[in-house]
Predicted model as a PDB file, atoms N, CA, C, CB and O in Angstrom, pLDDT in the B-factor column:
MODEL        1                                                                  
ATOM      1  N   MET A   1      -1.200  50.064  18.474  1.00 80.00           N  
ATOM      2  CA  MET A   1      -2.436  50.120  19.215  1.00 80.00           C  
ATOM      3  C   MET A   1      -2.297  51.177  20.309  1.00 80.00           C  
ATOM      4  CB  MET A   1      -2.794  48.732  19.810  1.00 80.00           C  
ATOM      5  O   MET A   1      -1.295  51.213  21.024  1.00 80.00           O  
ATOM      6  N   SER A   2      -3.283  52.015  20.430  1.00 88.00           N  
ATOM      7  CA  SER A   2      -3.224  53.088  21.425  1.00 88.00           C  
ATOM      8  C   SER A   2      -3.486  52.533  22.828  1.00 88.00           C  
ATOM      9  CB  SER A   2      -4.248  54.199  21.086  1.00 88.00           C  
ATOM     10  O   SER A   2      -4.002  51.428  22.996  1.00 88.00           O  
ATOM     11  N   GLY A   3      -3.122  53.316  23.799  1.00 91.00           N  
ATOM     12  CA  GLY A   3      -3.319  52.910  25.188  1.00 91.00           C  
ATOM     13  C   GLY A   3      -4.780  52.725  25.541  1.00 91.00           C  
ATOM     14  O   GLY A   3      -5.126  51.800  26.275  1.00 91.00           O  
ATOM     15  N   SER A   4      -5.648  53.594  25.027  1.00 92.00           N  
ATOM     16  CA  SER A   4      -7.077  53.466  25.344  1.00 92.00           C  
ATOM     17  C   SER A   4      -7.677  52.228  24.682  1.00 92.00           C  
ATOM     18  CB  SER A   4      -7.843  54.725  24.895  1.00 92.00           C  
ATOM     19  O   SER A   4      -8.540  51.572  25.266  1.00 92.00           O  
ATOM     20  N   THR A   5      -7.230  51.903  23.474  1.00 94.00           N  
ATOM     21  CA  THR A   5      -7.709  50.691  22.803  1.00 94.00           C  
ATOM     22  C   THR A   5      -7.266  49.464  23.582  1.00 94.00           C  
ATOM     23  CB  THR A   5      -7.189  50.621  21.344  1.00 94.00           C  
ATOM     24  O   THR A   5      -8.055  48.546  23.807  1.00 94.00           O  
ATOM     25  N   ARG A   6      -6.020  49.450  23.990  1.00 95.00           N  
ATOM     26  CA  ARG A   6      -5.495  48.326  24.772  1.00 95.00           C  
ATOM     27  C   ARG A   6      -6.289  48.167  26.065  1.00 95.00           C  
ATOM     28  CB  ARG A   6      -3.995  48.531  25.085  1.00 95.00           C  
ATOM     29  O   ARG A   6      -6.639  47.050  26.446  1.00 95.00           O  
ATOM     30  N   GLU A   7      -6.571  49.274  26.736  1.00 96.00           N  
ATOM     31  CA  GLU A   7      -7.326  49.240  27.990  1.00 96.00           C  
ATOM     32  C   GLU A   7      -8.729  48.662  27.771  1.00 96.00           C  
ATOM     33  CB  GLU A   7      -7.424  50.655  28.594  1.00 96.00           C  
ATOM     34  O   GLU A   7      -9.205  47.856  28.570  1.00 96.00           O  
ATOM     35  N   LYS A   8      -9.384  49.078  26.689  1.00 97.00           N  
ATOM     36  CA  LYS A   8     -10.724  48.553  26.384  1.00 97.00           C  
ATOM     37  C   LYS A   8     -10.679  47.058  26.098  1.00 97.00           C  
ATOM     38  CB  LYS A   8     -11.331  49.295  25.184  1.00 97.00           C  
ATOM     39  O   LYS A   8     -11.577  46.318  26.500  1.00 97.00           O  
ATOM     40  N   LEU A   9      -9.641  46.618  25.408  1.00 97.00           N  
ATOM     41  CA  LEU A   9      -9.522  45.191  25.114  1.00 97.00           C  
ATOM     42  C   LEU A   9      -9.250  44.384  26.385  1.00 97.00           C  
ATOM     43  CB  LEU A   9      -8.407  44.950  24.088  1.00 97.00           C  
ATOM     44  O   LEU A   9      -9.772  43.281  26.545  1.00 97.00           O  
ATOM     45  N   VAL A  10      -8.447  44.924  27.274  1.00 96.00           N  
ATOM     46  CA  VAL A  10      -8.179  44.252  28.548  1.00 96.00           C  
ATOM     47  C   VAL A  10      -9.472  44.148  29.355  1.00 96.00           C  
ATOM     48  CB  VAL A  10      -7.090  45.012  29.357  1.00 96.00           C  
ATOM     49  O   VAL A  10      -9.779  43.089  29.902  1.00 96.00           O  
ATOM     50  N   GLU A  11     -10.228  45.242  29.430  1.00 97.00           N  
ATOM     51  CA  GLU A  11     -11.507  45.233  30.152  1.00 97.00           C  
ATOM     52  C   GLU A  11     -12.462  44.219  29.540  1.00 97.00           C  
ATOM     53  CB  GLU A  11     -12.148  46.633  30.144  1.00 97.00           C  
ATOM     54  O   GLU A  11     -13.159  43.501  30.257  1.00 97.00           O  
ATOM     55  N   THR A  12     -12.491  44.164  28.219  1.00 98.00           N  
ATOM     56  CA  THR A  12     -13.370  43.228  27.526  1.00 98.00           C  
ATOM     57  C   THR A  12     -12.959  41.793  27.808  1.00 98.00           C  
ATOM     58  CB  THR A  12     -13.358  43.493  26.022  1.00 98.00           C  
ATOM     59  O   THR A  12     -13.810  40.948  28.087  1.00 98.00           O  
ATOM     60  N   LEU A  13     -11.667  41.510  27.739  1.00 97.00           N  
ATOM     61  CA  LEU A  13     -11.193  40.161  28.007  1.00 97.00           C  
ATOM     62  C   LEU A  13     -11.501  39.764  29.447  1.00 97.00           C  
ATOM     63  CB  LEU A  13      -9.689  40.056  27.733  1.00 97.00           C  
ATOM     64  O   LEU A  13     -11.934  38.639  29.696  1.00 97.00           O  
ATOM     65  N   ARG A  14     -11.286  40.661  30.386  1.00 97.00           N  
ATOM     66  CA  ARG A  14     -11.578  40.385  31.797  1.00 97.00           C  
ATOM     67  C   ARG A  14     -13.056  40.031  31.967  1.00 97.00           C  
ATOM     68  CB  ARG A  14     -11.208  41.604  32.684  1.00 97.00           C  
ATOM     69  O   ARG A  14     -13.389  39.031  32.602  1.00 97.00           O  
ATOM     70  N   ALA A  15     -13.928  40.845  31.405  1.00 97.00           N  
ATOM     71  CA  ALA A  15     -15.369  40.588  31.523  1.00 97.00           C  
ATOM     72  C   ALA A  15     -15.758  39.303  30.804  1.00 97.00           C  
ATOM     73  CB  ALA A  15     -16.174  41.768  30.957  1.00 97.00           C  
ATOM     74  O   ALA A  15     -16.600  38.548  31.291  1.00 97.00           O  
ATOM     75  N   TRP A  16     -15.153  39.051  29.655  1.00 96.00           N  
ATOM     76  CA  TRP A  16     -15.443  37.838  28.897  1.00 96.00           C  
ATOM     77  C   TRP A  16     -15.072  36.598  29.708  1.00 96.00           C  
ATOM     78  CB  TRP A  16     -14.687  37.846  27.557  1.00 96.00           C  
ATOM     79  O   TRP A  16     -15.818  35.619  29.734  1.00 96.00           O  
ATOM     80  N   LEU A  17     -13.933  36.647  30.358  1.00 95.00           N  
ATOM     81  CA  LEU A  17     -13.502  35.528  31.185  1.00 95.00           C  
ATOM     82  C   LEU A  17     -14.432  35.345  32.384  1.00 95.00           C  
ATOM     83  CB  LEU A  17     -12.062  35.741  31.658  1.00 95.00           C  
ATOM     84  O   LEU A  17     -14.838  34.224  32.693  1.00 95.00           O  
ATOM     85  N   LEU A  18     -14.762  36.429  33.049  1.00 94.00           N  
ATOM     86  CA  LEU A  18     -15.596  36.340  34.246  1.00 94.00           C  
ATOM     87  C   LEU A  18     -17.021  35.898  33.929  1.00 94.00           C  
ATOM     88  CB  LEU A  18     -15.624  37.676  34.957  1.00 94.00           C  
ATOM     89  O   LEU A  18     -17.668  35.246  34.750  1.00 94.00           O  
ATOM     90  N   HIS A  19     -17.507  36.246  32.753  1.00 96.00           N  
ATOM     91  CA  HIS A  19     -18.867  35.863  32.350  1.00 96.00           C  
ATOM     92  C   HIS A  19     -18.883  34.655  31.430  1.00 96.00           C  
ATOM     93  CB  HIS A  19     -19.551  37.024  31.665  1.00 96.00           C  
ATOM     94  O   HIS A  19     -19.903  34.331  30.821  1.00 96.00           O  
ATOM     95  N   GLN A  20     -17.733  33.991  31.339  1.00 93.00           N  
ATOM     96  CA  GLN A  20     -17.587  32.756  30.562  1.00 93.00           C  
ATOM     97  C   GLN A  20     -18.091  32.901  29.130  1.00 93.00           C  
ATOM     98  CB  GLN A  20     -18.328  31.627  31.245  1.00 93.00           C  
ATOM     99  O   GLN A  20     -18.727  31.999  28.584  1.00 93.00           O  
ATOM    100  N   GLY A  21     -17.796  34.049  28.537  1.00 93.00           N  
ATOM    101  CA  GLY A  21     -18.093  34.263  27.129  1.00 93.00           C  
ATOM    102  C   GLY A  21     -19.527  34.637  26.806  1.00 93.00           C  
ATOM    103  O   GLY A  21     -19.887  34.698  25.631  1.00 93.00           O  
ATOM    104  N   ARG A  22     -20.354  34.888  27.801  1.00 96.00           N  
ATOM    105  CA  ARG A  22     -21.749  35.289  27.537  1.00 96.00           C  
ATOM    106  C   ARG A  22     -21.767  36.763  27.120  1.00 96.00           C  
ATOM    107  CB  ARG A  22     -22.661  35.056  28.807  1.00 96.00           C  
ATOM    108  O   ARG A  22     -21.635  37.668  27.944  1.00 96.00           O  
ATOM    109  N   ARG A  23     -21.933  36.967  25.819  1.00 96.00           N  
ATOM    110  CA  ARG A  23     -21.789  38.298  25.227  1.00 96.00           C  
ATOM    111  C   ARG A  23     -22.729  39.328  25.841  1.00 96.00           C  
ATOM    112  CB  ARG A  23     -22.030  38.225  23.742  1.00 96.00           C  
ATOM    113  O   ARG A  23     -22.308  40.455  26.101  1.00 96.00           O  
ATOM    114  N   ASP A  24     -23.978  38.978  26.077  1.00 97.00           N  
ATOM    115  CA  ASP A  24     -24.917  39.961  26.643  1.00 97.00           C  
ATOM    116  C   ASP A  24     -24.504  40.379  28.051  1.00 97.00           C  
ATOM    117  CB  ASP A  24     -26.342  39.388  26.668  1.00 97.00           C  
ATOM    118  O   ASP A  24     -24.628  41.548  28.416  1.00 97.00           O  
ATOM    119  N   ALA A  25     -24.017  39.430  28.834  1.00 98.00           N  
ATOM    120  CA  ALA A  25     -23.556  39.751  30.192  1.00 98.00           C  
ATOM    121  C   ALA A  25     -22.307  40.624  30.141  1.00 98.00           C  
ATOM    122  CB  ALA A  25     -23.268  38.460  30.989  1.00 98.00           C  
ATOM    123  O   ALA A  25     -22.161  41.555  30.933  1.00 98.00           O  
ATOM    124  N   VAL A  26     -21.415  40.325  29.215  1.00 98.00           N  
ATOM    125  CA  VAL A  26     -20.204  41.144  29.052  1.00 98.00           C  
ATOM    126  C   VAL A  26     -20.598  42.566  28.650  1.00 98.00           C  
ATOM    127  CB  VAL A  26     -19.247  40.519  27.985  1.00 98.00           C  
ATOM    128  O   VAL A  26     -20.080  43.539  29.198  1.00 98.00           O  
ATOM    129  N   ALA A  27     -21.505  42.676  27.704  1.00 98.00           N  
ATOM    130  CA  ALA A  27     -21.948  43.993  27.236  1.00 98.00           C  
ATOM    131  C   ALA A  27     -22.583  44.793  28.372  1.00 98.00           C  
ATOM    132  CB  ALA A  27     -22.945  43.842  26.074  1.00 98.00           C  
ATOM    133  O   ALA A  27     -22.326  45.988  28.513  1.00 98.00           O  
ATOM    134  N   ALA A  28     -23.408  44.135  29.175  1.00 98.00           N  
ATOM    135  CA  ALA A  28     -24.056  44.827  30.291  1.00 98.00           C  
ATOM    136  C   ALA A  28     -23.023  45.311  31.306  1.00 98.00           C  
ATOM    137  CB  ALA A  28     -25.078  43.904  30.975  1.00 98.00           C  
ATOM    138  O   ALA A  28     -23.133  46.419  31.831  1.00 98.00           O  
ATOM    139  N   THR A  29     -22.033  44.486  31.576  1.00 97.00           N  
ATOM    140  CA  THR A  29     -20.985  44.861  32.522  1.00 97.00           C  
ATOM    141  C   THR A  29     -20.188  46.064  32.029  1.00 97.00           C  
ATOM    142  CB  THR A  29     -20.050  43.683  32.765  1.00 97.00           C  
ATOM    143  O   THR A  29     -19.827  46.947  32.807  1.00 97.00           O  
ATOM    144  N   LEU A  30     -19.920  46.085  30.723  1.00 98.00           N  
ATOM    145  CA  LEU A  30     -19.100  47.152  30.146  1.00 98.00           C  
ATOM    146  C   LEU A  30     -19.918  48.361  29.680  1.00 98.00           C  
ATOM    147  CB  LEU A  30     -18.310  46.608  28.984  1.00 98.00           C  
ATOM    148  O   LEU A  30     -19.354  49.373  29.262  1.00 98.00           O  
ATOM    149  N   PHE A  31     -21.253  48.251  29.756  1.00 98.00           N  
ATOM    150  CA  PHE A  31     -22.139  49.315  29.288  1.00 98.00           C  
ATOM    151  C   PHE A  31     -21.923  49.619  27.808  1.00 98.00           C  
ATOM    152  CB  PHE A  31     -21.924  50.579  30.113  1.00 98.00           C  
ATOM    153  O   PHE A  31     -21.863  50.778  27.399  1.00 98.00           O  
ATOM    154  N   VAL A  32     -21.807  48.548  27.010  1.00 98.00           N  
ATOM    155  CA  VAL A  32     -21.655  48.686  25.569  1.00 98.00           C  
ATOM    156  C   VAL A  32     -22.661  47.767  24.891  1.00 98.00           C  
ATOM    157  CB  VAL A  32     -20.198  48.355  25.117  1.00 98.00           C  
ATOM    158  O   VAL A  32     -23.280  46.925  25.541  1.00 98.00           O  
ATOM    159  N   HIS A  33     -22.820  47.930  23.596  1.00 98.00           N  
ATOM    160  CA  HIS A  33     -23.707  47.082  22.806  1.00 98.00           C  
ATOM    161  C   HIS A  33     -23.046  45.709  22.619  1.00 98.00           C  
ATOM    162  CB  HIS A  33     -24.029  47.743  21.421  1.00 98.00           C  
ATOM    163  O   HIS A  33     -21.824  45.633  22.491  1.00 98.00           O  
ATOM    164  N   PRO A  34     -23.831  44.631  22.603  1.00 97.00           N  
ATOM    165  CA  PRO A  34     -23.250  43.305  22.370  1.00 97.00           C  
ATOM    166  C   PRO A  34     -22.411  43.227  21.089  1.00 97.00           C  
ATOM    167  CB  PRO A  34     -24.353  42.274  22.309  1.00 97.00           C  
ATOM    168  O   PRO A  34     -21.451  42.459  21.024  1.00 97.00           O  
ATOM    169  N   GLN A  35     -22.763  44.003  20.092  1.00 98.00           N  
ATOM    170  CA  GLN A  35     -21.981  44.016  18.852  1.00 98.00           C  
ATOM    171  C   GLN A  35     -20.571  44.564  19.108  1.00 98.00           C  
ATOM    172  CB  GLN A  35     -22.698  44.862  17.771  1.00 98.00           C  
ATOM    173  O   GLN A  35     -19.610  44.141  18.466  1.00 98.00           O  
ATOM    174  N   THR A  36     -20.460  45.487  20.027  1.00 98.00           N  
ATOM    175  CA  THR A  36     -19.147  46.025  20.395  1.00 98.00           C  
ATOM    176  C   THR A  36     -18.294  44.933  21.028  1.00 98.00           C  
ATOM    177  CB  THR A  36     -19.295  47.224  21.364  1.00 98.00           C  
ATOM    178  O   THR A  36     -17.099  44.824  20.756  1.00 98.00           O  
ATOM    179  N   VAL A  37     -18.923  44.131  21.872  1.00 98.00           N  
ATOM    180  CA  VAL A  37     -18.212  43.004  22.482  1.00 98.00           C  
ATOM    181  C   VAL A  37     -17.742  42.046  21.384  1.00 98.00           C  
ATOM    182  CB  VAL A  37     -19.124  42.259  23.511  1.00 98.00           C  
ATOM    183  O   VAL A  37     -16.607  41.571  21.408  1.00 98.00           O  
ATOM    184  N   ARG A  38     -18.611  41.773  20.440  1.00 97.00           N  
ATOM    185  CA  ARG A  38     -18.258  40.874  19.337  1.00 97.00           C  
ATOM    186  C   ARG A  38     -17.053  41.417  18.559  1.00 97.00           C  
ATOM    187  CB  ARG A  38     -19.467  40.684  18.389  1.00 97.00           C  
ATOM    188  O   ARG A  38     -16.137  40.667  18.222  1.00 97.00           O  
ATOM    189  N   TYR A  39     -17.062  42.703  18.280  1.00 97.00           N  
ATOM    190  CA  TYR A  39     -15.962  43.337  17.551  1.00 97.00           C  
ATOM    191  C   TYR A  39     -14.655  43.234  18.338  1.00 97.00           C  
ATOM    192  CB  TYR A  39     -16.291  44.812  17.259  1.00 97.00           C  
ATOM    193  O   TYR A  39     -13.618  42.852  17.795  1.00 97.00           O  
ATOM    194  N   ARG A  40     -14.721  43.580  19.614  1.00 97.00           N  
ATOM    195  CA  ARG A  40     -13.509  43.541  20.440  1.00 97.00           C  
ATOM    196  C   ARG A  40     -12.989  42.113  20.593  1.00 97.00           C  
ATOM    197  CB  ARG A  40     -13.786  44.150  21.823  1.00 97.00           C  
ATOM    198  O   ARG A  40     -11.780  41.885  20.563  1.00 97.00           O  
ATOM    199  N   MET A  41     -13.891  41.159  20.757  1.00 97.00           N  
ATOM    200  CA  MET A  41     -13.451  39.768  20.879  1.00 97.00           C  
ATOM    201  C   MET A  41     -12.834  39.294  19.566  1.00 97.00           C  
ATOM    202  CB  MET A  41     -14.632  38.853  21.280  1.00 97.00           C  
ATOM    203  O   MET A  41     -11.944  38.444  19.574  1.00 97.00           O  
ATOM    204  N   GLY A  42     -13.293  39.827  18.452  1.00 97.00           N  
ATOM    205  CA  GLY A  42     -12.655  39.529  17.174  1.00 97.00           C  
ATOM    206  C   GLY A  42     -11.216  40.011  17.162  1.00 97.00           C  
ATOM    207  O   GLY A  42     -10.325  39.321  16.667  1.00 97.00           O  
ATOM    208  N   GLN A  43     -10.992  41.200  17.710  1.00 97.00           N  
ATOM    209  CA  GLN A  43      -9.631  41.725  17.799  1.00 97.00           C  
ATOM    210  C   GLN A  43      -8.769  40.859  18.722  1.00 97.00           C  
ATOM    211  CB  GLN A  43      -9.652  43.178  18.301  1.00 97.00           C  
ATOM    212  O   GLN A  43      -7.606  40.581  18.428  1.00 97.00           O  
ATOM    213  N   LEU A  44      -9.360  40.444  19.834  1.00 97.00           N  
ATOM    214  CA  LEU A  44      -8.621  39.600  20.767  1.00 97.00           C  
ATOM    215  C   LEU A  44      -8.334  38.228  20.169  1.00 97.00           C  
ATOM    216  CB  LEU A  44      -9.397  39.449  22.070  1.00 97.00           C  
ATOM    217  O   LEU A  44      -7.275  37.652  20.416  1.00 97.00           O  
ATOM    218  N   ARG A  45      -9.266  37.706  19.387  1.00 96.00           N  
ATOM    219  CA  ARG A  45      -9.036  36.410  18.721  1.00 96.00           C  
ATOM    220  C   ARG A  45      -7.918  36.524  17.687  1.00 96.00           C  
ATOM    221  CB  ARG A  45     -10.337  35.907  18.041  1.00 96.00           C  
ATOM    222  O   ARG A  45      -7.159  35.577  17.482  1.00 96.00           O  
ATOM    223  N   GLU A  46      -7.818  37.672  17.043  1.00 96.00           N  
ATOM    224  CA  GLU A  46      -6.698  37.879  16.110  1.00 96.00           C  
ATOM    225  C   GLU A  46      -5.373  37.841  16.857  1.00 96.00           C  
ATOM    226  CB  GLU A  46      -6.849  39.226  15.361  1.00 96.00           C  
ATOM    227  O   GLU A  46      -4.379  37.316  16.355  1.00 96.00           O  
ATOM    228  N   ALA A  47      -5.370  38.397  18.047  1.00 94.00           N  
ATOM    229  CA  ALA A  47      -4.135  38.465  18.832  1.00 94.00           C  
ATOM    230  C   ALA A  47      -3.804  37.133  19.511  1.00 94.00           C  
ATOM    231  CB  ALA A  47      -4.248  39.560  19.880  1.00 94.00           C  
ATOM    232  O   ALA A  47      -2.643  36.726  19.541  1.00 94.00           O  
ATOM    233  N   TYR A  48      -4.807  36.460  20.051  1.00 94.00           N  
ATOM    234  CA  TYR A  48      -4.572  35.260  20.852  1.00 94.00           C  
ATOM    235  C   TYR A  48      -4.952  33.956  20.160  1.00 94.00           C  
ATOM    236  CB  TYR A  48      -5.326  35.366  22.127  1.00 94.00           C  
ATOM    237  O   TYR A  48      -4.538  32.881  20.595  1.00 94.00           O  
ATOM    238  N   GLY A  49      -5.724  34.038  19.100  1.00 95.00           N  
ATOM    239  CA  GLY A  49      -6.108  32.833  18.364  1.00 95.00           C  
ATOM    240  C   GLY A  49      -6.841  31.826  19.221  1.00 95.00           C  
ATOM    241  O   GLY A  49      -7.716  32.175  20.015  1.00 95.00           O  
ATOM    242  N   GLU A  50      -6.472  30.580  19.048  1.00 94.00           N  
ATOM    243  CA  GLU A  50      -7.164  29.491  19.739  1.00 94.00           C  
ATOM    244  C   GLU A  50      -6.822  29.406  21.217  1.00 94.00           C  
ATOM    245  CB  GLU A  50      -6.838  28.185  19.082  1.00 94.00           C  
ATOM    246  O   GLU A  50      -7.431  28.624  21.948  1.00 94.00           O  
ATOM    247  N   GLU A  51      -5.862  30.196  21.665  1.00 95.00           N  
ATOM    248  CA  GLU A  51      -5.541  30.212  23.097  1.00 95.00           C  
ATOM    249  C   GLU A  51      -6.756  30.588  23.931  1.00 95.00           C  
ATOM    250  CB  GLU A  51      -4.395  31.188  23.378  1.00 95.00           C  
ATOM    251  O   GLU A  51      -6.886  30.145  25.072  1.00 95.00           O  
ATOM    252  N   LEU A  52      -7.647  31.402  23.371  1.00 94.00           N  
ATOM    253  CA  LEU A  52      -8.837  31.803  24.115  1.00 94.00           C  
ATOM    254  C   LEU A  52      -9.738  30.617  24.428  1.00 94.00           C  
ATOM    255  CB  LEU A  52      -9.614  32.845  23.336  1.00 94.00           C  
ATOM    256  O   LEU A  52     -10.604  30.717  25.298  1.00 94.00           O  
ATOM    257  N   ASP A  53      -9.553  29.501  23.739  1.00 93.00           N  
ATOM    258  CA  ASP A  53     -10.333  28.287  23.989  1.00 93.00           C  
ATOM    259  C   ASP A  53      -9.560  27.273  24.838  1.00 93.00           C  
ATOM    260  CB  ASP A  53     -10.741  27.649  22.665  1.00 93.00           C  
ATOM    261  O   ASP A  53     -10.093  26.218  25.180  1.00 93.00           O  
ATOM    262  N   ASP A  54      -8.323  27.585  25.173  1.00 96.00           N  
ATOM    263  CA  ASP A  54      -7.485  26.683  25.949  1.00 96.00           C  
ATOM    264  C   ASP A  54      -7.744  26.904  27.440  1.00 96.00           C  
ATOM    265  CB  ASP A  54      -5.985  26.897  25.611  1.00 96.00           C  
ATOM    266  O   ASP A  54      -7.517  28.003  27.946  1.00 96.00           O  
ATOM    267  N   PRO A  55      -8.213  25.877  28.149  1.00 95.00           N  
ATOM    268  CA  PRO A  55      -8.530  26.040  29.577  1.00 95.00           C  
ATOM    269  C   PRO A  55      -7.356  26.549  30.409  1.00 95.00           C  
ATOM    270  CB  PRO A  55      -9.000  24.727  30.143  1.00 95.00           C  
ATOM    271  O   PRO A  55      -7.556  27.327  31.342  1.00 95.00           O  
ATOM    272  N   GLU A  56      -6.149  26.127  30.090  1.00 96.00           N  
ATOM    273  CA  GLU A  56      -4.975  26.590  30.850  1.00 96.00           C  
ATOM    274  C   GLU A  56      -4.744  28.089  30.628  1.00 96.00           C  
ATOM    275  CB  GLU A  56      -3.711  25.788  30.439  1.00 96.00           C  
ATOM    276  O   GLU A  56      -4.451  28.820  31.574  1.00 96.00           O  
ATOM    277  N   PHE A  57      -4.875  28.540  29.384  1.00 95.00           N  
ATOM    278  CA  PHE A  57      -4.739  29.968  29.108  1.00 95.00           C  
ATOM    279  C   PHE A  57      -5.833  30.750  29.818  1.00 95.00           C  
ATOM    280  CB  PHE A  57      -4.789  30.235  27.595  1.00 95.00           C  
ATOM    281  O   PHE A  57      -5.568  31.794  30.414  1.00 95.00           O  
ATOM    282  N   VAL A  58      -7.055  30.251  29.757  1.00 94.00           N  
ATOM    283  CA  VAL A  58      -8.192  30.924  30.409  1.00 94.00           C  
ATOM    284  C   VAL A  58      -7.927  31.037  31.909  1.00 94.00           C  
ATOM    285  CB  VAL A  58      -9.525  30.151  30.147  1.00 94.00           C  
ATOM    286  O   VAL A  58      -8.172  32.087  32.502  1.00 94.00           O  
ATOM    287  N   ARG A  59      -7.435  29.975  32.519  1.00 95.00           N  
ATOM    288  CA  ARG A  59      -7.136  30.006  33.953  1.00 95.00           C  
ATOM    289  C   ARG A  59      -6.068  31.054  34.268  1.00 95.00           C  
ATOM    290  CB  ARG A  59      -6.675  28.619  34.434  1.00 95.00           C  
ATOM    291  O   ARG A  59      -6.226  31.861  35.184  1.00 95.00           O  
ATOM    292  N   ARG A  60      -4.978  31.028  33.495  1.00 96.00           N  
ATOM    293  CA  ARG A  60      -3.896  32.003  33.744  1.00 96.00           C  
ATOM    294  C   ARG A  60      -4.365  33.428  33.510  1.00 96.00           C  
ATOM    295  CB  ARG A  60      -2.690  31.706  32.847  1.00 96.00           C  
ATOM    296  O   ARG A  60      -4.044  34.322  34.293  1.00 96.00           O  
ATOM    297  N   ALA A  61      -5.113  33.649  32.453  1.00 95.00           N  
ATOM    298  CA  ALA A  61      -5.596  35.001  32.143  1.00 95.00           C  
ATOM    299  C   ALA A  61      -6.586  35.490  33.203  1.00 95.00           C  
ATOM    300  CB  ALA A  61      -6.258  35.029  30.752  1.00 95.00           C  
ATOM    301  O   ALA A  61      -6.577  36.661  33.581  1.00 95.00           O  
ATOM    302  N   THR A  62      -7.434  34.582  33.674  1.00 94.00           N  
ATOM    303  CA  THR A  62      -8.394  34.956  34.725  1.00 94.00           C  
ATOM    304  C   THR A  62      -7.667  35.381  35.985  1.00 94.00           C  
ATOM    305  CB  THR A  62      -9.346  33.788  35.038  1.00 94.00           C  
ATOM    306  O   THR A  62      -8.041  36.369  36.618  1.00 94.00           O  
ATOM    307  N   ILE A  63      -6.642  34.651  36.348  1.00 95.00           N  
ATOM    308  CA  ILE A  63      -5.852  35.005  37.542  1.00 95.00           C  
ATOM    309  C   ILE A  63      -5.132  36.327  37.316  1.00 95.00           C  
ATOM    310  CB  ILE A  63      -4.827  33.888  37.883  1.00 95.00           C  
ATOM    311  O   ILE A  63      -5.123  37.189  38.195  1.00 95.00           O  
ATOM    312  N   ALA A  64      -4.537  36.487  36.160  1.00 95.00           N  
ATOM    313  CA  ALA A  64      -3.767  37.708  35.870  1.00 95.00           C  
ATOM    314  C   ALA A  64      -4.653  38.946  35.818  1.00 95.00           C  
ATOM    315  CB  ALA A  64      -3.024  37.558  34.547  1.00 95.00           C  
ATOM    316  O   ALA A  64      -4.248  40.019  36.266  1.00 95.00           O  
ATOM    317  N   LEU A  65      -5.850  38.806  35.279  1.00 91.00           N  
ATOM    318  CA  LEU A  65      -6.719  39.966  35.096  1.00 91.00           C  
ATOM    319  C   LEU A  65      -7.727  40.155  36.224  1.00 91.00           C  
ATOM    320  CB  LEU A  65      -7.451  39.844  33.797  1.00 91.00           C  
ATOM    321  O   LEU A  65      -8.364  41.203  36.328  1.00 91.00           O  
ATOM    322  N   GLY A  66      -7.868  39.129  37.072  1.00 82.00           N  
ATOM    323  CA  GLY A  66      -8.857  39.159  38.161  1.00 82.00           C  
ATOM    324  C   GLY A  66      -8.564  40.243  39.109  1.00 82.00           C  
ATOM    325  O   GLY A  66      -9.289  40.420  40.087  1.00 82.00           O  
TER     326      GLY A  66                                                      
ENDMDL                                                                          
END                                                                             
């Protein structure tokens, strides 16, 4: 994975956490189409799986990326 791809995924995850998964709000924050958010979150789900639904993981990730 390239550095720019990783950076975009980190930005997407940060926005997703801060907007509690509301795709339209994430897209508006990132200035991308909601479909782009869906695609990136698919990539993140491949990497993190069900951890994205785990409240403890969400808390730690929010603190780390905040």
